[in-house]
C-alpha positions, -999 to +999 in steps of 0.1 A: -406+573-328-368+568-324-373+537-303-391+520-332-371+534-361-354+500-366-386+486-380-395+516-402-383+498-434-407+469-430-444+474-435-470+457-412-481+435-441-446+419-444-453+396-415-478+377-437-454+371-465-441+335-471-403+336-463-397+307-488-409+330-516-399+365-504-365+377-494-361+384-457-338+409-439-320+381-421-301+370-451-314+334-452-332+322-484-349+290-494-332+273-524-360+248-528-345+221-506-328+238-477-321+272-461-289+289-472-270+320-461-242+338-479-223+344-446-225+308-434-204+279-448-226+249-455-199+226-439-205+243-406-241+232-405-231+195-401-213+201-368-246+206-349-263+173-343-300+173-351-309+148-323-283+150-296-278+120-273-282+130-237-259+103-225-231+116-248-236+151-235-233+139-199-202+119-209-186+150-224-193+171-193-184+145-167-145+150-169-150+188-166-173+183-136-149+160-118-120+184-122-140+214-107-155+195-078-131+187-050-139+166-019-129+182+014-134+164+046-133+182+079-139+176+116-147+211+128-148+248+118-111+252+124-103+227+096-123+249+072-106+281+082-072+263+081-064+274+117-038+254+136-053+248+171-035+236+202-044+226+237-009+235+250+013+266+251+045+247+249+064+253+217+100+245+227+110+272+202+148+278+204+172+303+188+183+275+164+148+274+150+148+311+141+163+328+111+172+363+123+200+386+113+216+404+142+227+440+136+264+443+146+285+472+159+322+476+161+340+477+194+378+476+192+387+447+169+354+430+175+322+434+156+291+419+172+257+422+187+229+405+207+192+406+203+162+394+224+140+380+196+112+367+218+102+342+245+096+304+241+063+290+252+047+324+251+009+326+253-017+352+253-049+351+274-074+380+272-047+402+255-022+396+283+010+377+275+026+350+297+055+326+296+063+293+314+092+307+334+119+333+337+143+312+317+123+315+285+141+344+268+153+336+233+184+355+221+204+356+189+239+369+188+269+371+164+306+379+168+332+384+141+364+404+137+361+439+124+367+445+087+398+467+096+415+436+109+414+421+074+439+446+063+464+437+090+489+409+086+479+383+111+447+367+123+424+356+152+437+329+175+407+326+198+373+341+206+356+335+240+319+344+242+297+345+273+260+352+272+242+362+304+203+364+304+182+375+334+148+389+342+142+416+367+110+436+374+093+426+342+123+433+319+146+408+303+183+417+300+208+400+277+246+406+278+272+393+254+308+395+267+335+388+241+373+384+246+393+379+214+429+370+212+445+380+179+480+385+165+498+407+140+528+399+120+555+424+110+587+420+091+618+441+095+628+455+062+665+457+071+670+424+089+642+404+073+632+391+107+595+384+113+578+394+146+545+381+159+527+401+185+496+389+204+469+413+216+436+411+234+404+429+225+374+429+247+338+440+240+304+439+256+270+441+238+237+444+255+199+443+248+167+445+268+130+439+263+098+438+283+092+403+296+058+386+298+045+376+332+051+341+344+018+322+343+006+314+379-003+277+382-034+268+402-024+261+438-056+250+455-070+223+432-097+208+454-126+194+435-161+187+448-182+155+447-219+158+455-236+124+457-274+122+457-287+089+469-322+074+468-343+051+445-358+079+424-327+094+407-293+085+423-265+104+407-232+123+414-220+157+403-182+162+401-165+195+394-131+212+396-122+249+399-117+262+364-094+292+370-061+288+351-071+257+333-075+250+296-096+219+302-106+192+327-109+155+316-133+133+335-129+096+332-155+073+348-152+036+341-135+042+308-160+068+296-144+102+291-158+137+288-138+170+286-148+204+299-130+227+275-122+262+290-097+276+266-089+272+229-054+279+216-044+291+182-008+288+170+008+318+153+042+333+145+054+368+153+074+391+131+107+376+144+096+341+135+089+330+171+059+307+176+033+315+203-002+305+213-032+328+215-058+314+239-094+323+239-117+315+268-147+293+261-171+269+279-182+237+263-182+200+268-173+171+245-173+134+251-195+104+260-207+112+295-234+140+301-229+170+322-250+194+343-239+230+344-202+229+352-203+194+367-196+160+353-228+139+357-225+103+369-258+083+369-264+058+396-244+051+428-208+064+428-178+041+427-148+063+436-123+037+422-137+043+387-133+080+388-102+098+374-100+136+369-071+153+350-066+190+350-047+208+321-030+242+322-013+258+291+020+242+302+012+209+321-014+185+333-019+167+366-044+143+382-068+158+407-069+137+439-082+161+465-120+163+466-146+176+491-173+149+493-209+157+503-236+132+506-273+142+500-298+116+512-330+120+492-356+095+480-392+094+467-407+087+502-392+118+518-403+138+488-439+126+491-437+132+529-436+170+525-450+176+490-483+158+495-493+175+528-484+208+512-506+202+482-534+190+505-532+223+525-534+243+493-565+223+482-583+230+515-575+267+513-589+270+478-620+251+488-626+274+518-621+305+496-646+291+470-672+286+497-667+322+510-670+337+476-701+317+468-718+328+501-709+365+493-724+365+458-753+341+463 
């Protein structure tokens, strides 16, 4: 009963009443010419067109639609994700590119410090970090006079700084050696004579950090060329060992295909040093087809038209050493062993059929 109580004041016979002659709960009444309502201003009725023009409606909505819809062109999924990809691990990041504040300590009249902030050209492959060489350590350092020297009459004449960086047993060491020549000025209160005294203050600041391994370059880069001759399907398969490579580019008579083995993503660590995170993959791109891990050349091989370039995270070089193997094969030799084999199978099936027929007849 409670669910229908809102209709309790209207009898079932009210639905047959003429709304133009009988007052309705909605508040609208018929004045003989039009519908009126005490809560609605008659001027507001004119703002609603009785026969709207569809072209005008589209014209009004068009500017709003153009503002909301934005065109975005992309070449691959990395453009959509706004990921910066790279084929190389070389960043050439230096200390000058990094904004880092070095924490200083006082030693004598010198306040200074040194910090290993990272390694240039650092890469990561399968969660293991590498660099391009032992000279890739990036350090930031700073040297000033101690605040106590500000309260002494005199100043600094010269500051000599020496930075030594080395890597031993997987650890990078950085040492900052400072030699400062400063002077103090004193005045004799009785004679008025001024005396300048020069002094030397020396200090040494150190830091160390675990160093990534140096990436081992491929040493034996001998490719393979397998040429298959004959009239039926002459072709050549060309491949290069993939270990340590990011990609291999095959160029045959101006047509290029690339066997991609690693994809690099550029990132920045907490100290502001850029590095490249490589993920292993295996896919081909380009104009010439492939077969498995090999570059496919249709027809007889012309060695002068073939150029192969191997890429590592730090360099690229042309592959010139290949092991060549010739496979002589044609349609006649194929028929020479396949057709007799099929004939033997046919004879065996015929004999078997005759035996089974004799047994069950």
